[in-house]
Every structure is written in structure tokens, then in C-alpha cells.
C-alpha positions as a printed NumPy array, in Angstrom:
array([[-42.287, -27.461, -31.344],
       [-44.521, -24.889, -33.03 ],
       [-45.955, -23.876, -29.656],
       [-42.459, -23.573, -28.141],
       [-41.326, -21.444, -31.092],
       [-44.292, -19.113, -30.676],
       [-43.798, -18.822, -26.909],
       [-40.093, -18.067, -27.332],
       [-40.56 , -15.709, -30.274],
       [-38.281, -17.717, -32.588],
       [-38.69 , -19.944, -35.608],
       [-39.432, -23.663, -35.497],
       [-36.054, -24.191, -37.144],
       [-34.368, -22.483, -34.174],
       [-36.186, -24.756, -31.741],
       [-35.054, -27.726, -33.818],
       [-31.445, -26.531, -33.73 ],
       [-31.566, -26.134, -29.961],
       [-33.179, -29.539, -29.449],
       [-30.885, -31.445, -31.78 ],
       [-27.734, -29.274, -31.624],
       [-27.715, -29.092, -35.423],
       [-26.169, -25.633, -35.711],
       [-24.844, -23.109, -33.173],
       [-27.445, -20.877, -31.511],
       [-26.683, -17.856, -29.334],
       [-26.869, -18.853, -25.677],
       [-29.429, -16.181, -24.801],
       [-31.667, -17.412, -27.622],
       [-31.203, -21.023, -26.536],
       [-32.091, -20.134, -22.951],
       [-35.234, -18.361, -24.147],
       [-36.271, -21.484, -26.059],
       [-35.56 , -23.738, -23.057],
       [-37.525, -21.512, -20.677],
       [-40.489, -21.462, -23.097],
       [-40.342, -25.249, -23.399],
       [-40.317, -25.635, -19.627],
       [-43.315, -23.316, -19.208],
       [-45.274, -25.355, -21.75 ],
       [-44.247, -28.686, -20.241],
       [-42.52 , -29.786, -23.472],
       [-40.936, -33.199, -22.993],
       [-37.688, -32.17 , -24.698],
       [-36.906, -29.304, -22.288],
       [-34.617, -31.318, -20.027],
       [-32.75 , -32.735, -23.018],
       [-32.244, -29.26 , -24.467],
       [-30.951, -27.958, -21.138],
       [-28.537, -30.875, -20.858],
       [-27.152, -30.403, -24.361],
       [-26.969, -26.621, -24.395],
       [-26.205, -25.747, -20.784],
       [-24.48 , -28.911, -19.616],
       [-27.125, -29.528, -16.98 ],
       [-26.443, -26.273, -15.128],
       [-29.206, -25.113, -12.808],
       [-31.153, -21.956, -13.496],
       [-31.291, -19.773, -16.599],
       [-28.318, -17.837, -17.928],
       [-28.433, -14.199, -16.852],
       [-26.542, -11.056, -17.691],
       [-26.427,  -8.615, -14.793],
       [-25.51 ,  -5.027, -15.577],
       [-23.89 ,  -2.698, -13.053],
       [-23.432,   1.053, -13.405],
       [-20.798,   2.546, -11.125],
       [-19.293,   6.017, -10.897],
       [-15.94 ,   7.676, -11.451],
       [-13.795,   5.19 , -13.387],
       [-10.66 ,   6.784, -11.918],
       [-11.826,   6.332,  -8.316],
       [ -9.816,   3.782,  -6.33 ],
       [-13.004,   2.425,  -4.742],
       [-15.135,   1.745,  -7.802],
       [-12.6  ,  -0.219,  -9.856],
       [-12.198,  -2.974,  -7.223],
       [-15.979,  -2.958,  -6.684],
       [-16.484,  -3.616, -10.399],
       [-14.066,  -6.53 , -10.22 ],
       [-15.862,  -7.896,  -7.146],
       [-19.208,  -7.755,  -8.969],
       [-17.789,  -9.72 , -11.912],
       [-16.301, -12.313,  -9.57 ],
       [-19.525, -12.645,  -7.573],
       [-21.559, -13.202, -10.751],
       [-19.125, -15.796, -12.075],
       [-19.036, -17.623,  -8.723],
       [-22.816, -17.81 ,  -8.324],
       [-23.856, -21.464,  -8.131],
       [-27.654, -21.221,  -8.099],
       [-27.815, -19.231, -11.334],
       [-25.615, -18.98 , -14.42 ],
       [-24.532, -15.341, -14.377],
       [-22.156, -12.945, -16.011],
       [-21.659,  -9.289, -15.091],
       [-21.293,  -6.28 , -17.353],
       [-19.86 ,  -3.228, -15.565],
       [-19.968,   0.338, -16.853],
       [-18.479,   3.439, -15.297],
       [-20.347,   6.739, -15.667],
       [-18.355,   9.806, -14.691],
       [-21.191,  12.315, -15.171],
       [-23.302,  12.833, -12.05 ],
       [-26.124,  14.427, -14.039],
       [-29.317,  12.384, -13.527],
       [-30.212,  12.551, -17.221],
       [-26.904,  10.899, -18.132],
       [-27.429,   8.199, -15.508],
       [-30.975,   7.49 , -16.715],
       [-29.747,   7.183, -20.314],
       [-26.973,   4.817, -19.209],
       [-29.505,   2.636, -17.367],
       [-31.791,   2.334, -20.391],
       [-28.839,   1.62 , -22.664],
       [-27.382,  -1.111, -20.46 ],
       [-30.81 ,  -2.709, -20.053],
       [-30.698,  -3.604, -23.752],
       [-28.136,  -6.297, -22.952],
       [-28.78 ,  -6.995, -19.263],
       [-31.579,  -8.883, -17.541],
       [-31.251,  -6.848, -14.335],
       [-29.459,  -3.636, -13.335],
       [-27.533,  -2.552, -10.233],
       [-26.806,   1.182, -10.132],
       [-25.048,   3.795,  -8.001],
       [-27.128,   6.909,  -8.588],
       [-28.577,   9.965,  -6.949],
       [-32.279,  10.126,  -6.19 ],
       [-33.881,  12.135,  -9.007],
       [-37.108,  11.985, -11.071],
       [-35.104,  11.118, -14.214],
       [-33.493,   8.147, -12.472],
       [-36.787,   7.017, -10.955],
       [-38.494,   7.192, -14.346],
       [-35.744,   4.993, -15.773],
       [-36.39 ,   2.494, -12.954],
       [-40.077,   2.46 , -13.885],
       [-39.287,   1.994, -17.586],
       [-36.949,  -0.906, -16.85 ],
       [-39.451,  -2.583, -14.544],
       [-42.127,  -2.355, -17.227],
       [-39.705,  -4.105, -19.585],
       [-39.045,  -6.887, -17.058],
       [-35.634,  -5.606, -15.976],
       [-35.409,  -5.076, -12.183],
       [-33.183,  -2.368, -10.708],
       [-31.236,  -2.594,  -7.452],
       [-29.786,   0.546,  -5.863],
       [-26.174,   0.122,  -4.778],
       [-24.383,   2.002,  -1.962],
       [-26.985,   4.804,  -1.888],
       [-30.711,   4.139,  -2.044],
       [-33.124,   5.771,  -4.487],
       [-36.68 ,   6.833,  -3.809],
       [-38.539,   4.833,  -6.445],
       [-40.927,   2.292,  -4.907],
       [-40.474,   0.277,  -8.117],
       [-36.832,  -0.56 ,  -7.449],
       [-36.176,  -4.202,  -6.543],
       [-34.214,  -3.203,  -3.446],
       [-31.098,  -1.643,  -1.97 ],
       [-27.696,  -3.106,  -1.117],
       [-25.231,  -1.095,   0.951],
       [-24.61 ,   0.345,   4.4  ],
       [-27.074,   1.734,   6.911],
       [-26.076,   5.381,   6.58 ],
       [-27.875,   6.398,   9.738],
       [-25.305,   4.276,  11.559],
       [-22.352,   5.631,   9.559],
       [-23.376,   9.237,  10.274],
       [-23.856,   8.624,  13.966],
       [-20.549,   6.772,  14.108],
       [-18.828,   9.783,  12.541],
       [-20.468,  12.084,  15.079],
       [-19.377,   9.81 ,  17.925],
       [-15.772,   9.762,  16.68 ],
       [-15.536,  13.519,  16.157],
       [-17.024,  14.374,  19.553],
       [-14.794,  11.855,  21.365],
       [-11.529,  12.618,  19.561],
       [-11.719,  16.423,  19.347],
       [ -9.623,  18.331,  21.851],
       [-12.428,  20.858,  22.361],
       [-15.911,  21.541,  20.982],
       [-16.218,  23.59 ,  17.821],
       [-17.585,  23.565,  14.31 ],
       [-18.026,  20.436,  12.188],
       [-18.21 ,  20.337,   8.378],
       [-19.612,  17.718,   6.001],
       [-18.552,  17.349,   2.347],
       [-21.08 ,  15.563,   0.134],
       [-20.728,  14.631,  -3.51 ],
       [-24.284,  15.68 ,  -4.282],
       [-27.392,  16.553,  -2.318],
       [-29.151,  13.905,  -4.424],
       [-27.347,  10.936,  -2.837],
       [-29.731,   9.646,  -0.177],
       [-26.919,   7.78 ,   1.588],
       [-24.841,  10.93 ,   2.022],
       [-27.903,  12.927,   3.042],
       [-28.725,  10.337,   5.722],
       [-25.124,  10.37 ,   6.962],
       [-25.212,  14.147,   7.326],
       [-28.598,  14.136,   9.07 ],
       [-27.526,  11.378,  11.444],
       [-24.283,  13.124,  12.348],
       [-26.314,  16.236,  13.199],
       [-28.742,  14.133,  15.219],
       [-25.976,  12.468,  17.221],
       [-24.192,  15.717,  18.058],
       [-27.472,  17.457,  18.936],
       [-28.287,  14.601,  21.31 ],
       [-24.896,  13.686,  22.754],
       [-22.558,  16.648,  22.157],
       [-24.587,  19.875,  21.823],
       [-21.487,  22.076,  22.141],
       [-20.508,  21.063,  18.591],
       [-22.128,  22.987,  15.707],
       [-22.552,  21.425,  12.258],
       [-22.128,  23.794,   9.31 ],
       [-24.161,  23.654,   6.109],
       [-23.047,  20.769,   3.89 ],
       [-20.565,  21.585,   1.137],
       [-20.85 ,  19.919,  -2.293],
       [-17.669,  18.534,  -3.889],
       [-19.264,  16.663,  -6.846],
       [-16.84 ,  13.886,  -5.813],
       [-14.085,  15.721,  -7.709],
       [-10.618,  15.971,  -6.197],
       [ -9.974,  19.569,  -7.27 ],
       [-13.331,  20.827,  -6.016],
       [-12.933,  18.961,  -2.717],
       [ -9.458,  20.49 ,  -2.302],
       [-10.695,  24.047,  -2.815],
       [-13.739,  23.492,  -0.602],
       [-11.587,  22.182,   2.262],
       [ -9.165,  25.093,   2.047],
       [-12.094,  27.511,   2.097],
       [-13.615,  25.826,   5.15 ],
       [-10.345,  25.95 ,   7.072],
       [ -9.817,  29.615,   6.146],
       [-13.346,  30.772,   7.005],
       [-13.865,  28.69 ,  10.123],
       [-10.92 ,  28.858,  12.529],
       [-12.986,  26.915,  15.067],
       [-13.355,  23.939,  12.713],
       [-12.624,  20.792,  14.742],
       [-14.333,  18.037,  12.742],
       [-14.76 ,  16.96 ,   9.142],
       [-16.972,  14.157,   7.834],
       [-16.406,  12.908,   4.284],
       [-19.137,  10.435,   3.248],
       [-18.364,  11.025,  -0.454],
       [-15.554,  10.741,  -2.995],
       [-12.829,  13.27 ,  -3.806],
       [-11.042,  12.497,  -0.533],
       [ -7.611,  12.839,  -2.154],
       [ -8.279,  16.568,  -2.523],
       [ -9.379,  16.862,   1.102],
       [ -6.289,  15.009,   2.299],
       [ -4.041,  17.31 ,   0.252],
       [ -5.669,  20.386,   1.786],
       [ -5.372,  18.975,   5.304],
       [ -1.697,  18.191,   4.776],
       [ -0.957,  21.708,   3.53 ],
       [ -2.714,  23.394,   6.465],
       [ -1.692,  20.934,   9.145],
       [ -0.876,  22.458,  12.532],
       [  0.381,  20.929,  15.74 ],
       [ -1.756,  23.373,  17.697],
       [ -5.022,  22.641,  15.938],
       [ -6.06 ,  19.188,  14.76 ],
       [ -9.214,  18.644,  12.671],
       [-10.676,  15.222,  13.423],
       [-11.513,  13.754,  10.017],
       [-13.737,  10.753,   9.297],
       [-13.882,   9.481,   5.704],
       [-15.73 ,   6.817,   3.748],
       [-14.055,   3.821,   2.06 ],
       [-10.458,   2.62 ,   2.195],
       [ -8.047,   3.307,  -0.655],
       [ -4.255,   3.768,  -0.788],
       [ -4.828,   7.503,  -0.225],
       [ -6.972,   6.82 ,   2.83 ],
       [ -4.474,   4.317,   4.175],
       [ -1.532,   6.709,   3.886],
       [ -3.562,   9.524,   5.456],
       [ -4.503,   7.303,   8.395],
       [ -0.905,   6.292,   8.975],
       [  0.199,   9.939,   8.859],
       [ -2.522,  11.068,  11.259],
       [ -4.289,  13.224,   8.666],
       [ -7.402,  11.055,   8.802],
       [ -8.588,   9.637,  12.105],
       [-11.182,   7.053,  11.087],
       [-12.395,   5.37 ,   7.899],
       [-15.855,   3.816,   7.576],
       [-15.465,   1.244,   4.815],
       [-17.92 ,  -0.732,   2.702],
       [-17.175,  -4.491,   2.421],
       [-16.964,  -4.769,  -1.381],
       [-17.226,  -8.542,  -1.617],
       [-20.306,  -8.643,   0.6  ],
       [-21.975,  -5.898,  -1.443],
       [-21.188,  -7.689,  -4.706],
       [-22.534, -11.033,  -3.498],
       [-25.699,  -9.477,  -2.068],
       [-26.328,  -7.476,  -5.255],
       [-26.054, -10.577,  -7.462],
       [-28.308, -12.549,  -5.11 ],
       [-30.979,  -9.844,  -4.915],
       [-31.106,  -9.287,  -8.675],
       [-31.411, -13.007,  -9.373],
       [-34.153, -13.416,  -6.798],
       [-36.056, -10.489,  -8.317],
       [-35.698, -12.085, -11.761],
       [-36.944, -15.389, -10.362],
       [-40.162, -13.663,  -9.336],
       [-41.062, -13.523, -13.074],
       [-43.232, -10.443, -12.701],
       [-45.096, -11.787,  -9.681],
       [-45.577,  -9.735,  -6.546],
       [-42.179,  -8.596,  -5.302],
       [-41.532,  -6.608,  -2.14 ],
       [-38.427,  -4.392,  -2.401],
       [-35.747,  -5.475,   0.058],
       [-33.113,  -3.401,   1.809],
       [-29.948,  -5.386,   2.504],
       [-28.034,  -3.273,   5.039],
       [-24.549,  -4.68 ,   5.511],
       [-22.187,  -4.173,   8.47 ],
       [-19.331,  -1.762,   7.81 ],
       [-15.626,  -1.939,   8.647],
       [-13.829,   0.631,  10.784],
       [-10.174,   1.499,  10.241],
       [ -7.986,   3.647,  12.473],
       [ -4.234,   4.342,  12.343],
       [ -3.781,   1.322,  14.636],
       [ -5.51 ,  -1.372,  12.566],
       [ -5.189,  -0.203,   8.983]])
């Protein structure tokens, strides 16, 4: 019992309480004691697990998830899906803690990651690729807390992996749709939330690549940043329409789509239609599809992302600091048009 106490970093009295259920012990502390006992081959480990955890398989884990824009109609359901996926996990005993960070500044995201790691065993995060974020990934890894990039990858080789869409495919799909649905060739614009989001950068690059290869008569303008804010996206769309009368296509791989839709509605013309392809499906997207304002939506399957994120984090935690090769889990996306929304 002394050896177990030392390995778990608790007192002998705490080990005794866990073994004999004398007094309540916090579950995380009890799990730490049980894991130490198992590592040492202590004969009472199975009994402790049976009494404390009811015989459940695997250690108890708290998985933290940092999402963006609490008011966004996409992130709220994703947070709920992550909580449900953690609670439904059968191989491990998991619970999810979800935080929304509205600030896109990398320093704020890095601080949020370090703060959440104080109560979470592993972190899933939607963040831009930036040295501050990558340093936070390194700090968390050194502390035994793996990080998984969600929806948009990050550049750190120390991340545990990535869960989301293959944005080369989403960008090329947008280019295909715009070139096929436009009444004539012209200019194409892309609105990104930030140049730091690798997923949005890949979507833009791939759209350019597709049009250069398959539809060279279309010209892609420089990307416009909306910071995923509705008001900024609204003003940016109005400015694009005003300055580029030959605008025939619009790709929206970021948030703030409500502002874009409002601008498109206000400037709508029967003589000139701008083929618009957006990311994710919300009530705003659905209404815009039905009204013919948007032409195609490339949507992320939330449940699949949530389940894959929980699985990948738990597998990284199971590695217990051993050699771990980061994994990219690219998921198939859904396509919605006015006819199947």
C-alpha cells in the first residue's frame, strides 16, 4: 500500500479509503490510485476497480474541447455532439468539457488550451495555425495531455492528430460547382475567416487549382478576410459585388455566412446570379438554399467528427507517453442543394 501511495502521489490513508471504501474519495484521485496499483501488480487493484468504478473498463477520462463563436449555429450542436459521444463511449469512461472561445487571437486560444488542460486529460481544439498555438500544443504534450486539431489542422508535429474534412476535396468541389453552375465565366471570390486556418487556406488553394486545370476562363480574386463575423462578412460581400461586376462565383469555407446571405439578398438580380457555395448547414443556410441564394452547402457530419475525436484522444492517452504517430482522420462530407435540403 505504501508503494501504491507513492506511485499515485497520495497518502497511504487515501489508498486505504479507496481499497476499503471507508470514506468518499474524488473519482479522479481514485482512478489515479487504481492505475498505480495496476502498474505495480498490486493484488487489490481489481477489487478497488470493482468497488469504485463498478467494474467499468478503462480509466475515467475528462476530454476538453475548445470551439469557436458561441453564437454560431454550427458550434453549439457540435459541442452537444461531443458531450454525447464522450458519454456514449463504451471502451473508456469519458466525460466532455466544452468551452467556446470567441476571440480568434492565437494568444487567447493558447491561454484557453493551457487553462482547460488543468482539468482535462486530453484536448480537442478548433484553432488557427500559429506559433502561440503550436507552443501550447508542445506544453500540453510535455504535461501528458495530447491535443487533437478539429475541423482545421494545425502545423505542430506534436499534435496527436486531426479530425475533420479533407479540405482539398471541399475546395475542388466548390470549384467544380461554380464552373458548372455559372451562366458564363467570370471572377470568383473566396471569404475566409482567417488566413491562419489551414483548412480554409487549403480550400482556397484547391479551388484555384481546380479552376486553373478545368475552367481557366474563371479568375479567382485575392481572398477576403471576414474574421467569421456577420457584420464584416456583410460589408465584404457588398464591396465585392460593387467592385467586381463580373463576379460569378463565391466560396464561403468560413463562418459569418448570415452576413453574406443578407448581402446577396439585397443585391439579388434576375439578370446576374452569383453561384455561392458555403460550408456547414444551419437554419440560415437552409433558408438560403430554398430561396436560391445559396447553390450548394458542403457540410461536416457533426456526429462522426465527435465520435472520431473522442476515439483519437482516448487512443493517444492509451499510448501512455510511448511512441505515437499523429493520425489524420479525414471524414466524408455531405452535400446539400435546394433539392435535397
